[in-house]
Structure formats: structure tokens, C-alpha cells
C-alpha positions as CSV (number, residue, x, y, z in Angstrom):
1,M,-28.8,-9.8,29.4
2,M,-32.5,-9.5,28.8
3,E,-33.1,-7.3,31.9
4,F,-30.9,-4.6,30.4
5,L,-33.0,-4.5,27.3
6,V,-36.4,-4.3,29.1
7,I,-36.2,-0.5,29.7
8,P,-35.0,0.6,26.3
9,L,-37.5,-1.7,24.5
10,G,-40.2,-0.4,26.8
11,L,-39.3,3.2,26.0
12,I,-39.3,2.4,22.3
13,C,-42.7,0.8,22.5
14,L,-44.1,3.7,24.5
15,A,-42.7,6.2,22.1
16,G,-44.3,4.3,19.2
17,L,-47.6,4.1,21.0
18,Y,-47.5,7.8,21.7
19,A,-46.7,8.6,18.1
20,G,-49.7,6.5,17.1
21,L,-52.0,8.3,19.5
22,I,-50.9,11.7,18.1
23,W,-51.2,10.6,14.5
24,S,-54.8,9.3,15.2
25,A,-55.8,12.5,17.0
26,R,-54.3,14.6,14.1
27,H,-56.2,12.5,11.6
28,F,-59.4,13.1,13.4
29,V,-58.8,16.8,14.0
30,K,-57.7,17.4,10.3
31,R,-61.1,16.2,9.1
32,H,-63.1,18.2,11.6
33,V,-61.0,21.3,12.2
34,R,-62.6,24.6,11.5
35,E,-61.2,28.2,11.5
36,G,-60.4,29.3,15.0
37,H,-59.9,25.7,16.3
38,N,-56.6,26.4,18.1
39,E,-57.8,29.8,19.3
40,V,-60.6,28.2,21.2
41,L,-58.6,25.1,22.4
42,I,-55.4,26.9,23.6
43,P,-57.0,29.0,26.4
44,I,-58.8,25.9,27.7
45,F,-55.5,24.0,27.5
46,L,-53.6,26.7,29.3
47,T,-56.1,26.8,32.1
48,A,-56.1,23.1,32.6
49,G,-52.3,23.0,32.4
50,T,-51.9,25.8,35.0
51,I,-54.3,24.1,37.5
52,Y,-52.4,20.8,37.0
53,A,-49.0,22.4,37.3
54,V,-50.0,24.0,40.7
55,L,-51.2,20.6,42.0
56,L,-48.2,18.8,40.7
57,A,-45.8,21.3,42.2
58,F,-47.6,21.2,45.6
59,V,-47.4,17.4,45.7
60,V,-43.7,17.3,44.6
61,I,-42.7,19.8,47.3
62,A,-44.8,17.9,50.0
63,V,-43.3,14.5,49.3
64,W,-39.8,16.0,49.1
65,E,-40.2,17.7,52.4
66,A,-41.6,14.5,54.0
67,H,-38.6,12.6,52.7
68,D,-36.2,15.2,53.9
69,A,-37.8,15.2,57.3
70,A,-37.6,11.4,57.6
71,N,-33.9,11.6,56.8
72,A,-33.3,14.4,59.3
73,N,-35.3,12.5,62.0
74,A,-33.3,9.3,61.5
75,A,-30.0,11.2,61.7
76,E,-31.1,12.9,64.9
77,E,-32.0,9.6,66.5
78,A,-28.7,8.0,65.5
79,S,-26.6,11.0,66.7
80,T,-28.5,11.1,70.0
81,L,-27.7,7.4,70.5
82,A,-24.0,8.1,69.9
83,T,-24.0,11.0,72.4
84,M,-25.8,8.8,75.0
85,Y,-23.1,6.1,74.5
86,R,-20.4,8.6,75.3
87,Q,-22.5,9.8,78.4
88,T,-22.3,6.3,79.9
89,T,-18.6,7.0,80.6
90,G,-19.7,9.0,83.7
91,M,-21.9,6.1,85.1
92,P,-20.9,3.5,87.7
93,P,-19.3,0.4,86.0
94,D,-22.3,-1.9,86.3
95,E,-24.8,0.6,85.1
96,R,-22.4,1.7,82.3
97,R,-22.0,-1.9,81.1
98,E,-25.7,-2.5,81.1
99,M,-26.6,0.7,79.3
100,R,-23.9,0.3,76.7
101,G,-25.1,-3.2,76.0
102,L,-28.7,-2.1,75.5
103,L,-27.7,0.8,73.3
104,R,-25.6,-1.4,71.1
105,E,-28.3,-4.1,70.9
106,Y,-30.9,-1.5,70.0
107,T,-28.8,0.1,67.2
108,E,-27.9,-3.3,65.8
109,A,-31.6,-4.3,65.8
110,V,-32.5,-1.1,63.9
111,V,-29.8,-1.7,61.3
112,S,-30.3,-5.4,60.8
113,Q,-34.0,-5.9,61.4
114,E,-36.1,-2.8,61.6
115,W,-34.8,-1.1,58.5
116,Q,-35.8,-4.1,56.3
117,I,-39.2,-4.3,58.0
118,Q,-39.9,-0.6,57.4
119,A,-38.8,-0.9,53.8
120,K,-41.2,-3.8,53.1
121,T,-44.2,-3.2,55.3
122,G,-43.7,0.1,57.1
123,G,-43.8,-1.7,60.5
124,A,-41.3,-1.9,63.4
125,S,-39.1,-4.5,64.9
126,P,-40.5,-6.2,68.0
127,N,-36.9,-6.7,69.2
128,A,-36.1,-3.0,69.0
129,R,-39.4,-2.2,70.7
130,H,-38.5,-4.6,73.5
131,L,-35.1,-3.0,73.9
132,V,-36.6,0.4,74.3
133,A,-39.0,-0.9,77.0
134,E,-36.1,-2.7,78.7
135,T,-34.0,0.5,78.9
136,Y,-36.9,2.2,80.7
137,R,-37.2,-0.8,83.0
138,V,-33.5,-0.5,83.9
139,F,-34.0,3.1,84.9
140,G,-37.0,2.0,87.0
141,R,-34.7,-0.3,89.0
142,L,-32.2,2.4,89.9
143,T,-32.1,3.6,93.5
144,P,-33.4,7.2,94.1
145,A,-29.8,8.4,94.5
146,E,-28.7,6.8,91.2
147,A,-31.8,8.0,89.3
148,S,-31.3,11.6,90.5
149,A,-27.7,11.8,89.6
150,P,-27.1,14.4,86.9
151,I,-25.7,11.9,84.4
152,S,-28.7,9.6,84.8
153,V,-31.2,12.5,84.4
154,E,-29.5,13.7,81.2
155,F,-29.3,10.2,79.9
156,L,-33.0,9.6,80.5
157,R,-33.8,12.9,78.8
158,A,-31.7,12.0,75.8
159,F,-33.3,8.5,75.6
160,S,-36.8,10.1,75.6
161,V,-35.7,12.0,72.5
162,V,-34.6,8.7,70.9
163,A,-37.9,7.1,71.7
164,A,-39.8,10.0,70.2
165,D,-37.7,10.0,67.1
166,R,-38.2,6.2,66.8
167,N,-42.0,6.6,67.0
168,R,-41.9,9.3,64.4
169,R,-39.7,7.2,62.1
170,T,-42.1,4.3,62.4
171,L,-45.0,6.5,61.4
172,E,-43.1,8.1,58.5
173,A,-42.2,4.6,57.2
174,D,-45.9,3.9,56.7
175,E,-46.9,7.3,55.3
176,Q,-47.9,7.5,51.6
177,L,-50.1,9.6,49.4
178,P,-53.8,8.6,49.5
179,N,-55.2,6.7,46.5
180,I,-57.6,9.6,45.7
181,L,-54.7,11.9,45.2
182,W,-52.9,9.5,42.9
183,F,-56.2,9.2,40.9
184,V,-56.3,13.0,40.6
185,L,-52.7,13.2,39.6
186,L,-53.0,10.5,36.9
187,L,-56.4,11.9,35.6
188,G,-54.9,15.4,35.4
189,A,-51.9,14.1,33.5
190,A,-54.1,12.2,31.0
191,I,-56.3,15.3,30.5
192,V,-53.4,17.8,30.0
193,I,-51.4,15.4,27.7
194,G,-54.5,14.3,25.9
195,M,-55.4,18.0,25.1
196,T,-52.0,18.4,23.3
197,F,-53.1,15.7,20.8
198,F,-55.9,17.9,19.6
199,L,-53.9,21.0,19.0
200,Y,-53.4,21.1,15.3
201,M,-49.9,21.8,13.8
202,Q,-49.0,21.5,10.2
203,V,-45.7,19.6,10.8
204,F,-46.2,16.2,12.5
205,W,-42.7,15.8,13.9
206,L,-42.8,19.2,15.6
207,H,-46.2,18.4,17.1
208,Y,-44.8,15.1,18.3
209,V,-41.6,16.6,19.8
210,I,-43.5,19.4,21.7
211,S,-46.2,17.1,23.0
212,G,-43.7,14.4,23.9
213,A,-41.6,16.8,25.8
214,M,-44.5,17.9,27.9
215,A,-45.5,14.2,28.5
216,F,-41.9,13.4,29.4
217,L,-41.7,16.2,32.0
218,I,-45.0,15.3,33.6
219,G,-44.0,11.6,33.6
220,T,-40.7,12.4,35.2
221,L,-42.3,14.4,38.0
222,L,-44.9,11.6,38.6
223,I,-42.0,9.1,38.9
224,M,-40.2,11.4,41.3
225,I,-43.4,11.5,43.5
226,L,-43.6,7.7,43.3
227,L,-40.0,7.3,44.4
228,L,-40.3,9.8,47.3
229,N,-43.7,8.7,48.3
230,R,-42.4,6.2,50.9
231,P,-39.2,7.5,52.5
232,F,-37.8,4.0,53.4
233,T,-38.6,2.2,50.2
234,G,-37.0,2.3,46.7
235,P,-33.8,3.6,45.2
236,L,-34.1,7.0,46.9
237,A,-34.9,5.5,50.3
238,V,-33.4,6.8,53.5
239,D,-30.7,4.3,54.5
240,A,-29.3,3.2,57.9
241,G,-25.9,4.8,57.3
242,S,-26.3,7.2,60.3
243,F,-27.0,4.2,62.7
244,E,-24.0,2.3,61.2
245,H,-21.9,5.4,61.9
246,S,-23.2,5.3,65.5
247,L,-22.0,1.7,65.9
248,G,-18.5,2.9,64.8
249,V,-18.7,5.6,67.5
250,Y,-19.5,2.9,70.0
251,D,-16.4,0.9,69.1
252,S,-14.3,4.1,69.3
253,V,-15.7,4.9,72.8
254,D,-15.0,1.3,73.9
255,R,-11.4,1.7,72.9
256,G,-11.2,4.8,75.1
257,N,-11.4,7.5,72.3
């Protein structure tokens, strides 16, 4: 029960702390404010806010595009695997059996092992890596006539796409914003939000609401960046659904569909 109260209580404490900061800043400004105070501060505030808004928008778009690219890359890898499994229908029985076994083992290794590894450490599954190498070794053992068959050539081309997508997925799993950029984002947020404290308004609650709305918006965008920062981690992470769908396609092909 307590875990359900943590977030509401945290928000209430944060709102109270925020109100205290605004009240303290207003108390200071009220004693030292002079005519033209807001007229001088507002242009500075607008300049700082514009610069920070441009930076924030750039980072949000960048992390969203990176997350979308990771999702598209995983879907391409999984769909190529499903196509390759169907292509094995045209292979000789022994080769078909071996290739289907390797494709199924690789897909299961990605779903059951590699996805969890990428979510935790951004690494890769040694078993999945071994299965990729084993598939290339199987091709290396084919006779020249078997290797030059159209179905084998097309299968190898498609598997090269899978290997490239897998390498890209592994790199994407470990990508994240550099610490210096996080420092600039947090420092910019502190400056812009802090400047709203020193704008003087006669009505406290109106000052609190307007300043709080800006802080809430900036905080929401920073949380969005944090969630999208690593594509395979967190509540918005890319899942292994496309590979699980490919396993369903394998079963369908085995049944003759």
C-alpha cells in the first residue's frame, strides 16, 4: 500500500518546497525591488528561456528519433528473419532443417536472453552471437553448387541484413546522452525556473501557478528525455514483440502455411 502513496506524497512535498522557494524569493524581491525591476528582468528571462527552449526541443527530437529508429531497426531484423524462414522451403531437406533450427534458436535467444541483457547493461548475448557465426559457418561448408543456388544466395543476402541490424541494435542499446549534455539541461532548467522566482507579481497564488506551470512543463520534457534516452530500458522501451511474432510465423511455416 505504501508504494502507491510514494508518488502523491512526493509531489505534495515538492509542491510545498516549490511554494517555499517562491515565497522566499518574493520576500527578498519585495524588500529590494525598485521601479522598472520587471522591465529589466523580463527581456533577460525571455532570452534565457528562448535559448533553453531551442536546446530542449533539439534534444527531445533527437532522443525521440533515436528511439523510433531503434524500434524500426528491431522490426526490420525480426521481419527479415521471418522471410528467411519461409525461404528455407526451397532448400534441400537437410539444409532446410539445419537453417530453420539455427533461425529458431537465434530468435529465441534474442527474446529470452539478449533483450534482458540489453535492458540492463546494453550488451549482447554470447549465445546469439555464436548462432550468427554458426550460420555463416554452415554456409561455408556448402558445396559450390549449393552455395551458388539462387535460394542460397538470396538467403545469405538476407542474413547479412539481419547481422547488420543486430549490430546496429546492440550499439543502439548502449547509446545515451553524454553527461555534459545532462548537466547543461539541468543547469538551464534551474536558471530559467529560478528566474521566474524573481519576477515580482502582486498576487502570490498567480505567481505560484504561472511559475509552477513552467516548471511542470520543463520537468515533463526532461522526464520524457530520460525515458527515451536508452531505447531498450524503462517503461517506453522497445520490446521484443516483433521477434515473438516471428516465432509465431515459424510455427505457421512448420505447419505448412
